C-alpha positions as CSV (number, residue, x, y, z in Angstrom):
1,M,0.0,-0.2,0.0
2,D,1.3,3.4,-1.2
3,I,0.7,5.5,2.0
4,A,2.0,8.6,0.4
5,A,-0.1,8.4,-2.5
6,F,-3.1,8.3,-0.2
7,Q,-1.4,11.2,1.9
8,A,-0.9,13.1,-1.5
9,A,-4.7,12.5,-2.4
10,G,-5.8,13.9,0.8
11,L,-7.2,10.5,2.0
12,Y,-5.0,10.1,4.9
13,D,-3.5,12.5,7.6
14,P,-1.0,10.6,10.1
15,D,-1.8,13.7,12.6
16,A,-5.5,13.5,12.5
17,P,-7.1,11.8,15.8
18,T,-8.5,9.1,13.9
19,A,-5.5,8.4,11.6
20,G,-5.1,4.7,12.8
21,D,-8.5,3.9,12.0
22,R,-8.5,5.6,8.7
23,L,-5.1,3.9,7.7
24,A,-6.6,0.3,8.6
25,L,-9.7,1.1,6.4
26,L,-7.4,2.1,3.5
27,E,-5.4,-1.1,4.0
28,F,-8.5,-3.1,4.2
29,L,-9.6,-1.7,0.8
30,D,-6.2,-1.9,-1.0
31,E,-6.1,-5.6,-0.1
32,R,-9.3,-6.0,-1.8
33,G,-8.2,-4.3,-5.0
34,A,-9.7,-0.9,-4.4
35,T,-7.9,1.7,-6.9
36,L,-6.9,5.0,-5.8
37,P,-9.3,6.8,-8.0
38,D,-12.3,4.6,-6.6
39,I,-11.2,5.3,-3.1
40,A,-11.0,9.0,-3.8
41,E,-14.4,9.1,-5.5
42,A,-16.1,7.3,-2.4
43,D,-14.4,9.6,-0.2
44,R,-15.7,12.6,-1.8
45,E,-19.2,11.4,-1.6
46,G,-18.6,10.2,2.1
47,V,-19.3,6.8,1.6
48,L,-15.8,5.2,1.7
49,F,-16.9,2.4,4.0
50,V,-19.5,1.3,1.3
51,L,-16.9,0.7,-1.2
52,S,-16.4,-2.8,0.3
53,A,-19.8,-3.9,-0.6
54,Y,-19.3,-3.1,-4.2
55,L,-16.0,-4.8,-4.2
56,A,-17.4,-7.9,-2.7
57,A,-20.3,-7.8,-5.3
58,F,-18.2,-7.1,-8.4
59,G,-14.8,-6.9,-7.7
60,P,-12.2,-4.3,-9.1
61,V,-13.5,-2.8,-12.5
62,E,-11.6,-1.3,-15.2
63,R,-12.7,2.4,-15.6
64,V,-12.8,4.1,-19.0
65,T,-14.0,7.5,-20.6
66,L,-17.2,7.7,-22.4
67,G,-14.9,8.5,-25.7
68,E,-13.2,5.1,-24.9
69,V,-16.5,3.2,-24.6
70,A,-17.8,4.7,-27.9
71,E,-14.6,3.6,-29.6
72,R,-14.5,0.1,-28.3
73,S,-18.3,-0.7,-29.0
74,G,-18.3,1.1,-32.4
75,T,-21.0,3.7,-31.6
76,T,-21.3,7.2,-30.8
77,P,-21.1,8.9,-27.5
78,D,-24.6,10.3,-27.8
79,R,-25.7,6.9,-28.3
80,I,-24.3,5.8,-25.0
81,R,-25.6,8.7,-23.3
82,R,-29.0,7.9,-24.3
83,M,-28.6,4.4,-23.4
84,L,-27.2,5.5,-19.9
85,L,-30.0,8.1,-19.1
86,A,-32.6,5.2,-19.8
87,Q,-30.8,2.9,-17.8
88,G,-31.2,5.7,-15.0
89,I,-27.7,6.6,-14.8
90,P,-26.8,10.2,-14.7
91,V,-24.4,11.2,-17.4
92,D,-21.2,13.1,-16.4
93,E,-19.0,13.9,-19.4
94,T,-15.7,13.9,-17.2
95,A,-16.6,10.9,-15.2
96,L,-15.0,7.3,-15.9
97,L,-17.4,4.5,-16.8
98,P,-17.2,1.0,-15.9
99,A,-15.6,-1.0,-18.8
100,F,-18.5,-3.5,-19.2
101,V,-20.5,-0.5,-20.2
102,V,-18.9,-1.3,-23.7
103,D,-20.8,-4.5,-23.6
104,D,-23.9,-2.8,-22.6
105,A,-23.7,-0.5,-25.4
106,V,-22.9,-3.4,-28.0
107,A,-26.2,-5.1,-26.9
108,F,-27.9,-1.8,-27.2
109,E,-26.9,-1.5,-30.8
110,L,-28.2,-4.9,-31.5
111,G,-31.6,-4.2,-29.9
112,M,-32.0,-1.1,-31.7
113,G,-31.1,-2.8,-35.1
114,L,-33.8,-5.6,-34.1
115,F,-36.8,-3.5,-32.5
116,G,-35.8,0.2,-33.4
117,E,-34.5,2.9,-31.3
118,E,-37.4,4.1,-29.4
119,E,-38.6,0.8,-28.6
120,T,-35.2,-0.4,-27.2
121,L,-34.9,2.9,-25.1
122,A,-38.2,2.0,-23.6
123,F,-37.3,-1.6,-22.9
124,T,-34.1,-0.2,-21.3
125,R,-36.2,2.2,-18.9
126,V,-38.1,-0.9,-17.8
127,M,-34.9,-2.6,-16.9
128,G,-33.4,0.5,-15.4
129,A,-36.6,1.1,-13.2
130,S,-36.5,-2.7,-12.2
131,V,-33.0,-2.7,-11.4
132,A,-33.3,0.6,-9.3
133,R,-35.9,-1.1,-7.3
134,I,-34.0,-4.1,-6.4
135,V,-30.8,-2.2,-5.5
136,E,-33.1,0.4,-3.2
137,A,-34.6,-2.7,-1.6
138,A,-31.2,-4.3,-0.9
139,I,-30.0,-1.1,0.7
140,S,-33.2,-0.9,2.7
141,L,-32.6,-4.4,3.8
142,F,-29.2,-3.6,5.1
143,Y,-29.9,-0.5,6.9
144,G,-33.3,-1.9,8.2
145,E,-31.8,-4.9,9.8
146,V,-28.1,-4.6,10.0
147,S,-27.5,-1.2,10.6
148,P,-29.6,-1.1,13.8
149,T,-27.3,-3.6,15.2
150,M,-24.1,-1.8,14.7
151,A,-22.7,0.4,17.5
152,V,-23.1,4.1,17.1
153,E,-19.4,4.6,17.5
154,A,-18.4,2.0,15.2
155,S,-15.4,2.8,13.2
156,E,-15.3,3.1,9.5
157,L,-13.6,-0.3,9.2
158,V,-16.4,-2.2,11.4
159,W,-18.8,-0.7,8.9
160,A,-16.8,-1.7,5.9
161,R,-16.5,-5.3,7.2
162,A,-20.3,-5.3,7.4
163,N,-20.9,-4.0,4.1
164,E,-18.4,-6.6,2.7
165,K,-20.7,-9.4,4.0
166,A,-23.7,-7.6,2.6
167,G,-21.9,-7.4,-0.8
168,A,-21.0,-10.8,-0.8
169,V,-24.8,-11.9,-0.5
170,F,-25.6,-9.3,-3.2
171,A,-23.1,-10.8,-5.4
172,L,-25.5,-13.8,-5.8
173,L,-28.2,-11.6,-7.2
174,P,-27.0,-11.6,-10.8
175,L,-27.4,-15.6,-10.7
176,V,-30.7,-15.6,-8.9
177,I,-32.0,-12.9,-11.6
178,T,-30.7,-15.0,-14.4
179,H,-32.7,-17.9,-13.0
180,L,-35.8,-16.0,-12.6
181,L,-35.6,-14.6,-16.0
182,E,-35.4,-18.2,-17.7
183,Q,-38.5,-19.0,-15.5
184,R,-40.2,-16.0,-16.2
185,F,-39.6,-16.1,-19.9
186,R,-40.8,-19.9,-20.0
187,L,-44.1,-19.0,-18.2
188,D,-44.9,-15.9,-20.0
189,S,-43.8,-16.7,-23.6
190,V,-47.0,-18.7,-24.3
191,R,-49.3,-16.1,-23.1
192,A,-47.3,-13.4,-24.7
193,A,-47.7,-15.3,-28.2
194,S,-51.4,-15.2,-28.2
195,T,-51.5,-11.3,-27.7
196,R,-51.9,-9.2,-30.7
197,G,-49.0,-6.7,-31.7
198,D,-49.6,-3.1,-32.7
199,A,-47.3,-0.2,-33.3
200,V,-47.5,1.1,-29.8
201,G,-47.6,-2.0,-27.8
202,Q,-49.4,-5.3,-27.5
203,T,-53.1,-5.5,-27.0
204,A,-54.1,-8.5,-24.8
205,T,-57.5,-9.7,-23.5
206,V,-57.1,-10.1,-19.7
207,G,-58.5,-9.8,-16.5
208,I,-57.7,-6.6,-14.5
209,G,-58.0,-6.2,-10.7
210,F,-57.6,-3.7,-8.1
211,V,-57.6,-4.6,-4.3
212,D,-57.4,-1.5,-1.9
213,L,-57.2,-1.2,1.8
214,V,-60.3,0.5,3.2
215,G,-59.9,3.7,5.2
216,S,-55.9,3.2,4.8
217,T,-55.4,7.2,5.5
218,E,-56.9,7.1,8.9
219,W,-55.4,3.6,9.6
220,A,-52.0,4.9,8.8
221,E,-52.1,7.7,11.1
222,Q,-52.6,5.5,14.0
223,L,-49.3,3.8,13.2
224,S,-45.5,4.4,13.5
225,L,-43.6,4.7,10.3
226,K,-42.2,1.4,11.1
227,E,-45.5,-0.4,11.8
228,Y,-46.9,1.1,8.7
229,A,-44.1,-0.4,6.4
230,L,-44.3,-3.8,8.1
231,A,-48.0,-3.8,7.6
232,L,-47.8,-2.8,4.1
233,S,-45.0,-5.3,3.6
234,R,-47.6,-8.3,4.7
235,F,-50.3,-6.7,2.6
236,E,-47.7,-6.7,-0.5
237,S,-46.5,-10.4,0.4
238,A,-50.1,-11.7,0.7
239,A,-50.9,-10.1,-2.9
240,W,-47.9,-11.7,-4.4
241,D,-48.3,-14.9,-3.0
242,I,-52.1,-15.2,-3.7
243,A,-51.9,-13.8,-7.3
244,T,-48.8,-16.2,-8.3
245,G,-50.6,-19.2,-6.6
246,H,-53.7,-18.7,-8.8
247,G,-51.5,-18.4,-11.9
248,G,-52.0,-14.5,-12.2
249,R,-49.4,-11.6,-11.4
250,V,-49.1,-8.4,-9.4
251,V,-48.7,-5.8,-11.8
252,K,-47.5,-3.1,-9.3
253,L,-48.3,-1.9,-5.8
254,I,-49.4,1.5,-5.5
255,G,-49.2,2.4,-1.9
256,D,-52.0,0.6,-0.3
257,E,-53.5,-0.8,-3.5
258,A,-52.5,-3.8,-5.5
259,M,-53.1,-4.2,-9.3
260,I,-53.3,-7.5,-10.5
261,V,-53.7,-9.6,-14.0
262,A,-54.7,-13.0,-14.9
263,E,-56.0,-14.5,-18.2
264,S,-59.6,-15.2,-17.1
265,A,-62.2,-13.1,-15.4
266,E,-62.8,-15.9,-12.9
267,T,-58.9,-16.3,-12.0
268,T,-58.9,-12.6,-11.4
269,C,-61.9,-12.7,-9.3
270,R,-60.6,-15.6,-7.2
271,I,-57.4,-13.7,-6.5
272,A,-59.3,-10.6,-5.5
273,L,-61.5,-12.2,-3.1
274,A,-58.9,-14.3,-1.6
275,L,-56.7,-11.2,-1.0
276,C,-59.6,-9.3,0.6
277,G,-60.1,-12.6,2.8
278,A,-56.5,-12.5,3.7
279,V,-56.5,-8.8,4.7
280,A,-59.4,-9.6,6.9
281,D,-57.5,-12.3,8.5
282,D,-54.8,-10.0,9.3
283,A,-55.7,-7.9,12.7
284,G,-52.9,-5.4,12.1
285,L,-54.6,-4.4,8.6
286,P,-57.7,-2.5,7.9
287,G,-60.5,-4.3,5.7
288,A,-60.0,-4.4,1.8
289,C,-62.2,-4.2,-1.2
290,G,-61.7,-5.0,-5.0
291,A,-62.9,-4.5,-8.3
292,V,-62.4,-6.7,-11.4
293,G,-62.8,-6.2,-15.0
294,F,-62.1,-8.2,-18.3
295,G,-61.4,-7.0,-21.9
296,D,-58.6,-5.6,-24.2
297,V,-55.8,-3.4,-22.7
298,T,-52.5,-2.3,-23.8
299,A,-49.5,-4.2,-22.5
300,R,-46.5,-2.2,-22.5
301,G,-43.3,-2.2,-20.5
302,G,-44.5,-4.9,-17.9
303,D,-47.4,-2.6,-17.2
304,Y,-51.2,-2.5,-18.4
305,V,-52.9,0.7,-19.7
306,G,-56.2,1.7,-21.2
307,P,-59.7,2.6,-20.6
308,L,-60.4,-0.7,-18.9
309,V,-57.7,-0.1,-16.4
310,N,-59.0,3.2,-15.5
311,L,-62.6,2.0,-15.3
312,V,-61.6,-0.8,-12.8
313,A,-59.4,1.5,-10.8
314,R,-62.3,3.8,-10.5
315,S,-64.6,1.2,-9.5
316,V,-62.8,0.2,-6.2
317,K,-64.6,3.0,-4.7
318,V,-68.0,1.3,-5.2
319,A,-67.2,-1.6,-3.4
320,D,-67.9,-2.3,0.3
321,E,-65.2,-3.8,2.6
322,G,-64.8,-7.4,2.2
323,S,-66.6,-7.4,-1.5
324,V,-65.3,-7.1,-4.9
325,V,-67.5,-5.4,-7.6
326,V,-67.3,-6.7,-11.2
327,T,-68.1,-5.5,-14.7
328,L,-70.8,-7.0,-17.1
329,E,-67.7,-8.5,-19.2
330,V,-66.7,-10.3,-15.9
331,R,-70.3,-11.4,-14.9
332,D,-71.5,-12.8,-18.1
333,P,-68.8,-15.7,-18.4
334,L,-68.6,-16.8,-14.8
335,P,-70.1,-20.2,-14.2
336,V,-73.4,-20.8,-13.1
337,K,-72.5,-22.7,-10.0
338,T,-69.7,-21.1,-8.1
339,P,-69.1,-20.4,-4.4
340,W,-69.8,-16.9,-4.9
341,R,-73.3,-14.6,-5.1
342,L,-73.6,-11.6,-7.4
343,I,-75.5,-8.7,-6.2
344,D,-76.6,-5.8,-8.8
345,T,-75.6,-2.5,-7.4
346,G,-77.0,-0.4,-10.2
347,S,-75.3,1.8,-12.7
348,H,-72.4,4.3,-11.2
349,L,-71.2,7.6,-12.4
350,L,-67.3,7.0,-11.9
351,R,-64.7,9.9,-12.2
352,G,-63.3,10.2,-15.6
353,I,-66.0,7.9,-17.2
354,D,-68.5,9.4,-19.3
355,T,-71.1,6.9,-19.0
356,P,-72.6,5.2,-16.3
357,V,-71.1,1.6,-15.4
358,A,-73.2,-1.3,-14.4
359,L,-71.5,-2.9,-11.6
360,F,-72.1,-6.3,-9.3
361,A,-70.9,-7.1,-6.1
362,L,-69.3,-10.4,-5.9
363,V,-69.2,-11.9,-2.3
364,D,-68.5,-15.4,-1.2
365,T,-71.5,-17.6,-0.1
366,P,-71.4,-20.4,2.4
367,D,-73.5,-22.7,-0.1
368,P,-71.0,-23.9,-2.8
369,G,-73.9,-24.7,-4.9
370,A,-75.4,-21.7,-5.0
371,S,-76.3,-19.6,-8.3
372,V,-73.9,-17.0,-9.4
373,Q,-76.8,-14.8,-9.9
374,A,-78.9,-13.1,-7.4
């Protein structure tokens, strides 16, 4: 370790009260392959002790300029800027980029050649947003579970060692994500093949559902931030497990509301009712209600949009606690004999919807042989 170089870079002052701790940290990072520029950059950002997590997850990484990336990948700096912005990476003309950005740029060019520039940029934004959420969740996990166990007076070296362990676990994520991609692609490719492609996305005929926690604003005001976060986590977990178990999918979670999708109206109803039941069984959550529609939507970027989505999202406000309201397009194809009962709630004027919408409340009935109509 070149102590003089660290001194010259302003990273080490032998006369500082914490000189011993800082030198031990620099030696720790040096042994793990950290370069002087990497250490200097982390120190400027005040996160020197976090560098160990990055090294444990990815190892030492060669850094190159934007121009070098363009030259090695055979593309232009402007294309790389667009790619990085789509990935959610801020572009600093003077910053050194990881050398693996060259491979990303090559893949980006191949994608644009096959799908078109704007379509590839849109897909890149989906990946960037997804990865950002994964990383934020990983960081929250560390600071929520590991950080509270650390002594307030812990040195930077102690923090660096803890971060290194977290980084070693994080290093396994690329492999896990690769496995998930394979399984997800296998599951979804058959469904995707049945959709109708168009210029702006894919039109899919699916069941769309929303399940909302009832009175969540007042409920949340009675809880601490940690209690609220844990309660929402249980709701999200229940939504994910129930939707997956029935062959559906949670499209997204919007605060205290879950948006779900499934191939059939009946399956979407089963998911929505089961989730309402799971919420009712959790004493720490308020009640829940839901709405389900069926029809054509535009599938784009892992999300679903269109008039049907807006209609179902608005319809949730009509549902009573514990029930799920459905549209005519859901009611008509349901089997005559089901464990449910349908109650006509009349026509409703919904915000943002021009014409009145007929909605039917779907509730569980103890008689499994009861007719779906009531």
